C-alpha angles and dihedrals in degrees: 000000000000117000116226112227117202116225112241106246097176096120092047092049092051089049091050093048091046093051090050098051093042093048091054098034093241128158120223144180124225115222103211091175095060115116091239134077096257132010123174125181116203109193126212107277141145105326094010114081096180130041118251131206119207122191148169118208135168086026095275108038118103117207133198121191126191117169105310095346120102122177135195119210116179157211093028097222092054098045109029095095093048091045092054090049090051090052092050092047090049091057093047093048094250094117129061142176116234118208107220105175138327094320104356117119134176125195112216134186125206111248107183106298093343136076116229120203110229101168138023127196133186095353135114110278099234099026116101106194121181112248114253092203141001135228115204144151119263103214090198091061116130122162121216094257092058123088 
């Protein structure tokens, strides 16, 4: 049986994360002790009301973390462009996390006047519950220590 070998996308992930933080003027911290290839923590700051965690694990799996939500987008080559779009939409307020139960979460992107679900976590596969609350970025956020 042939063994599938994942391509190491570490350099491309770092480039994607760098483009994202530079495009939006965000500061970040690199967690070099994390048990994954790349882990960046982006704290709440001007324009970002909630901290984000960005990661690359298993050499080709992009991760987005917001509060208790953690996503897995892979393989890198197939999802990198969509992942970068999701990050940009999060910052502009055009993405949101729907809370659909005790641990269920859905990631949605604004599409005109509608919200399109692009990722589901910890929910039943064929069940489409209505979110009871939403987590989102407030692009107008500025804490009192920012100028």
